C-alpha positions in Angstrom: 191.0 88.1 162.5 193.9 87.7 160.2 197.1 88.1 162.1 200.4 87.8 160.2 202.5 87.6 163.4 200.5 84.5 164.4 201.2 82.8 161.1 204.8 83.7 161.3 205.2 82.1 164.7 203.1 79.1 163.7 205.4 78.6 160.7 208.4 78.7 162.9 206.9 76.2 165.3 206.0 73.8 162.5 209.5 73.9 161.1 210.9 73.3 164.5 208.5 70.5 165.2 209.4 68.8 161.8 212.9 68.0 163.2 211.3 65.7 165.8 210.0 63.0 163.4 213.0 63.5 161.1 215.6 62.8 163.9 213.5 59.9 165.2 213.4 58.5 161.7 217.2 58.6 161.4 217.3 56.1 164.2 214.6 54.0 162.6 211.5 55.3 164.5 208.4 56.7 163.2 205.3 58.5 164.6 202.0 56.6 163.9 198.5 58.1 163.4 197.8 57.7 167.1 201.0 59.7 167.9 202.7 56.6 169.2 206.4 56.2 168.4 206.8 53.0 166.3 209.7 51.1 164.8 209.8 51.6 161.1 211.3 49.3 158.5 213.6 51.8 156.6 215.5 54.5 158.6 215.8 57.9 157.1 219.2 58.7 155.6 219.7 62.4 155.4 221.8 63.6 152.5 225.1 65.0 153.9 225.6 67.7 151.3 222.1 69.1 151.8 222.2 69.3 155.6 225.8 70.6 155.9 224.9 73.3 153.4 221.7 74.1 155.3 223.5 74.1 158.6 225.9 76.7 157.2 223.1 78.7 155.6 221.1 78.8 158.8 224.1 80.3 160.6 224.5 83.1 158.1 220.9 83.6 156.9 219.3 84.8 160.1 221.3 88.0 160.6 221.2 88.8 156.8 217.5 88.3 156.7 217.0 90.3 159.8 218.9 93.2 158.3 216.6 93.1 155.3 213.7 94.3 157.7 211.9 91.0 158.2 209.8 90.7 161.3 206.7 88.5 161.1 208.6 86.0 158.8 211.7 85.8 160.9 210.6 82.8 162.9 211.2 80.2 160.2 214.9 81.1 159.6 215.3 81.2 163.4 213.9 77.6 163.6 216.2 76.6 160.8 219.4 77.7 162.6 220.0 74.8 165.0 217.9 71.9 163.5 220.0 71.5 160.3 223.2 71.4 162.3 221.9 68.5 164.4 220.8 66.6 161.3 224.1 67.3 159.6 226.1 65.9 162.4 223.9 62.8 162.6 224.3 62.4 158.8 228.0 61.7 159.3 227.2 58.3 160.6 223.6 57.6 159.6 223.3 59.7 156.4 223.3 58.8 152.8 226.6 57.0 152.0 229.5 58.7 150.3 229.8 62.1 148.5 228.6 61.7 144.9 229.8 64.0 142.2 226.4 65.6 142.3 226.7 66.3 146.0 230.2 67.7 145.4 228.8 69.9 142.6 226.1 71.2 145.0 228.8 71.9 147.7 230.9 73.7 145.1 228.0 75.8 144.0 227.2 76.7 147.6 230.8 77.8 148.2 230.8 80.0 145.1 227.5 81.6 146.2 228.9 82.4 149.7 232.1 83.8 148.2 230.1 86.1 146.0 228.0 87.2 148.9 231.2 88.0 150.9 232.7 90.0 147.9 229.5 92.1 147.4 229.0 92.9 151.1 225.4 93.9 150.4 222.7 92.4 152.8 220.2 92.2 149.9 222.6 90.7 147.4 223.9 88.5 150.1 220.4 87.2 150.8 220.0 86.3 147.2 223.3 84.4 147.2 222.2 82.7 150.5 219.0 81.6 148.8 221.1 80.3 145.9 223.2 78.4 148.4 220.1 77.0 150.0 218.9 75.9 146.6 222.0 73.9 146.0 221.3 72.1 149.2 217.7 71.4 148.2 218.8 69.9 144.9 220.8 67.2 146.6 217.8 66.1 148.7 215.3 66.4 145.8 217.5 64.0 143.9 217.7 61.8 147.0 213.9 61.8 147.4 213.4 60.9 143.7 215.9 58.0 143.8 215.3 56.7 147.3 212.0 58.1 148.7 212.0 55.3 151.4 215.1 57.0 152.9 213.3 60.3 153.6 210.5 61.0 156.2 207.2 62.0 154.8 205.8 63.4 158.0 208.7 65.7 158.6 208.7 67.1 155.1 205.0 67.6 155.2 205.5 69.7 158.4 208.3 71.6 156.7 206.1 72.4 153.7 203.0 73.3 155.7 205.2 75.6 157.9 206.7 77.3 154.8 203.2 77.8 153.3 202.0 79.3 156.6 205.0 81.6 156.5 203.6 83.1 153.2 200.6 84.2 155.2 202.9 86.2 157.5 204.1 88.4 154.6 202.4 91.8 154.9 203.9 93.5 151.9 204.1 91.8 148.4 205.4 94.9 146.6 208.7 94.8 144.8 210.3 97.1 147.4 209.6 94.3 149.9 211.3 91.7 147.8 214.1 91.0 150.3 211.4 90.0 152.9 209.1 87.8 150.8 211.7 86.2 148.7 212.8 83.8 151.5 209.3 82.5 152.3 208.7 81.9 148.6 212.0 80.2 148.1 211.5 77.8 151.0 208.2 76.6 149.5 209.9 76.1 146.2 212.6 74.0 147.9 210.4 71.9 150.1 207.4 71.3 147.8 209.3 69.0 145.3 210.7 66.8 148.1 207.3 66.5 149.7 205.5 65.8 146.4 208.0 63.1 145.5 207.5 61.4 148.8 203.7 61.3 148.3 204.1 60.4 144.7 205.8 57.1 145.5 204.6 54.4 147.9 206.4 55.0 151.2 205.7 54.0 154.8 
């Protein structure tokens, strides 16, 4: 029997689980096919701009998304509240070196989006600006995955993508009036799919 609540909870668990291999990879460890933790050649180097943007977005997105009426699809943004903050803090020491002009542009765009959300004061408009902010964070990692795929973790991003696709199955209303609810699951797939495809498109351990 098709159960949207099940898919929503599964999506949240997959997104939460994705942080395990990602954090391990930052310290140079990977998970093999037999589920054993192995030393990997190239540690993951999270993009600082991406994860600080996502840590901030996670803190403000959950209440805004909840106010939009989301129920079954609320588990993914809940899972994305604490995880990005942990990665962001780790990126200060083990992340991608420096703040490039592109990273700075992404941060600037994120700040503008948040400012516009604050000015409008509307939960729906605010959610759209939050998604725009999230998109600026995604751009920085998409660029990182394209230039240095060996510095991102394939397993973690696969789990993120599978979880985000599962979250689409938790959407019960695809009408235009329910746009504030289904726009987030769709946006997350749009953000995670390019990173994942880039990691599978280039040889990477």
